[in-house]
N, C-alpha and C positions, 0 to 999 in steps of 0.2 A: 393344345386345344382351350378354348373359351367355350364354357356353359354360361348361358344367361336364363335367368327365371323371371318371368313377367317384367322381361327389359333390364333385370339388374343382374351383372356378374355375380356367379356363385364363388365366394371367395372359401374354396375348398379344394384340396388336391386329392387325385385318385389313389387308391393303394394299390390293389390287384386286380383292378378291371382292365381287360385285354379287349374286348369287345363292344359294340355299343349295347348289345342286349344285357351285359354285365353292368354297364353304366347306368342303363335305365331302369334296371331292378332296384339299382342302390338308391337311384333319385325317386323310384317310385314310393319306397319305402320311407324314406326322408320325408317326402311330400306328404305322403299318407299319417305320419305322425304329427305332421303340423296342422293337420285338417285340410289338406289340399288335394286335389284329383288331378292328372295331365288331362288339358283339352286340346291342346295343338303341341304338335312337335315339327320343329324345323331342323333338318341337318345341312349344313353348309348353304343355308338360304333357300332350299328347297323344301316346301310342305309334304310332309310323309302322313299319309292317312293311314287308316286300320288295315287297310287291304296290302298296303305295302311294306308294313311293318317286318313280317318275318323276312324279306329279303335284305333287310337291312340289320337283322338282328347279329348276324356273324362278322359283321364288317369290323376291322381291325379300329381301335380307335386313333392309332399313328396315322390312318388315313383321312381321319376327319379332323375340319379345321375348326368347326363351330355347333354347337347345338344349343337351339333355342326354344324352351319350353313355356308354355302358357298356361295357367291352371285355373281352376274354379275351386272356391271355398265350398267344402262339403256338406257345412250346417247351410249354406244358402241353398245348394241343391237339394239337400232334403227337406228342406222348407218347402221348396217348390213342387217337389215330389208329393208332399202330402197334401198340399192345396190341390193338386190335379186329382190325387186319388179320392180327395172328399167330392168333386166334381163328378168322379167314375161311379162313386158309389149311389150318389144322389140320381144318377144317369139310370144304373140298373136298378135302383128303385121305381122307376117308372116303367119299366118296358112289362110287356106281356109275358106270358110263360114261355112262348117260343123263342121270343127274342132274348129271354135271361137264359136260356139253355146253351145259346150260341154265345154268351158274351165272354165268359173266360178265355174261351180260345183266342178270340180276337186280343183281349186285354193283355194277356201274359206275352204278347209280341210288343206291347207298348214300350216306349222308354220309359215311362212312369214304372211298370212292373219289372223292367231289367234292373233298374237302379234299386228298388225296394228288395228285389231278391237278394242283392249282392250285400246291402248295407243294412238291410232291417228283415233277415229271413224269417224272423218269428211272426213279424207283420204280413209277410208274403202268405205264409201258410194260413191265416186267418183269411185275407182275401180270396186265396183259393178255394178255401171252406163256403166262404159267402157267396161267391160269383159261380159255385157250382151247386147252389142250391142245398148246401150242408146245412148241419145244425147252429151253426154262429149267424145269429140274424143281422139283418142291413143296420140297426140301431146299436148293436153290441160292436159290430165292426167300426161305426162312427164314433163310439165311445171310446174305444181305443185308440183309433187315427187322432182323434181330439187330445187325448191325454200324452200322446209321442209328440203331437205339435208343440204343447206347451213346455214339454222338456227341449224340444229345440229351440222354441223362441224366446223361453224365459227360465234357462235351466237353474239361475241363480233363485229364482224365487220359488221355482219347484222344489229343489232340494232344502229350502228353509220352510216350506208349508207341509213336508212331509212329517216333520218333527213329532206331532201330537199321535199320528198313526203309527210311526215307529216306537214311540214309548207305549203304547197300547199293546203292540205285537210283542214287544220285549217281556210285557209283563204276562201274557199269555204262554210265551215260551218258558217262564219260569214254572207258572202253572200247570205246564203239561203234564210235569209226571204224576201229579194227583191226579189229573183228569184222567190220565190212564187208568191209574190204580182204581178209581171209583165208576169206570165203567162210561166215562163220557167220550165215547168213541166219535161220535159226530163233531162235538166241539173239538176233540184233538185233531182231528183230520182237516177242520176246518183252520185250525193254527197252523197246521203245516202248509197249508194251501197259501193263507195269507202272507206268512214267513217268506215262502218261495215269491209271491207275486213282488213284496218289498224287496227282495234282495235283487230280483231282475231289474225293478225300477232304479234302484241306487247305483248299479252297474250302468244303464242307459244314461243316467243324468250325469253320472261320472264321465263318462266318454264325451258328452257333448261340453260340460264344463272345461274338460283338458283340450278339445281340438278349438274350441272356441276363446282359448286364452284366459279363462277365469281363474285359474289355479297358479298360486304360487309356487316357484319352484325350489324355493328357498325352507330347509325344514332345521328345526331345532335338534342340537346333537341328540337330546334325549328323547325324539319323536321319531317313532318309525314311519319311513315314507309310503304312502298310500297304495303305489302296486305291491309292496311286500303285504300291507294288509289286506289287500284284495286276495293275494296268493294263499295267504293263512286261511282267509274266509272261505276262498274256494275250497280247500282241502276239507275244511269242515263240513260244508255243504255235501261234498262226496262221501264222508262218512256218515252223514246223516242220511241221505238217500239209501247208503247201503243197509243202514240198519233198518230203517223203514220196510226196504223191499225184503229183509230176511224176518219182519215181523218182531223184531226184538224190541219189545215195549221197554225195556228196563233201559237198554242203550241209547234208545230214542230219547227217552227222557233225560239222561245223564248228559247227551250231547248238547240238547236245546237249553236246559237250565244251565249249565257249566260252562259251555263253549260258545255256541250259536247266539244266545243272548247278549252277553259280554262282549263278543267279537262284532257283532253288527253296532252296538253303541260305541265301539272304539273306533270302526271305521267311518261311521256318520259323522263323528266329533272331529276325527281326521281331515275329513273333506271340508266341513263347514269352517274350520279353522285357516284351511288354506285359501278357502274363497274369501273369508273376510280380511286377509292378510294386504 
């Protein structure tokens, strides 16, 4: 069986796949990791649309001669969806009260909403809030969308430009135990919020750098791979959230000063090193 992706024969052999569904699942994972999404599927020269997929899924691969796949680049789809969203936000802003009350029900059925709900679920939540007349204002949603748009269009610049803010939040994390001890609760809470936002941003930009091919895959023998650092950092975030929910101020201070701040710096430095290679 021959498999073509965007006109090129895939130089790979099947392992344990026996059905078309199993093959497509493997290909979808492979393409997703490479920053692509399947846009068109042809089986033995016949176009297979979404409504026909189910009847083909259990078809044995030994009965298939060729699979041809065309893809779209996720980064390009994301950029287009964000442009569409900005237009949707502007449209919503100019509606009257009655029209606004009906907007979300219509918008959530759109292709833009469908893509955002899968690829950017956090942004989708903000959209749902704004378009349902919630407490996230139109200007706040626009600001969030503009930021994500920069991360998609210029991820290399975005990761470089956040360094001063990252250094500031790391300093605040190191000062957090003292803030807690001296009763500066508002500042301590703000530090946790800024730190969480910074961590989320780094994860988002890293994803764009990865799928757009900005990152070198060559690591020095004495340097931890970025995925390992992300896992370690994620574990620390889990411990911090648990301590914060338990109102364990001593443990919160210890984690932020001795673990969260150093790990955040280590992760950021590793990403910058791989981008600049």
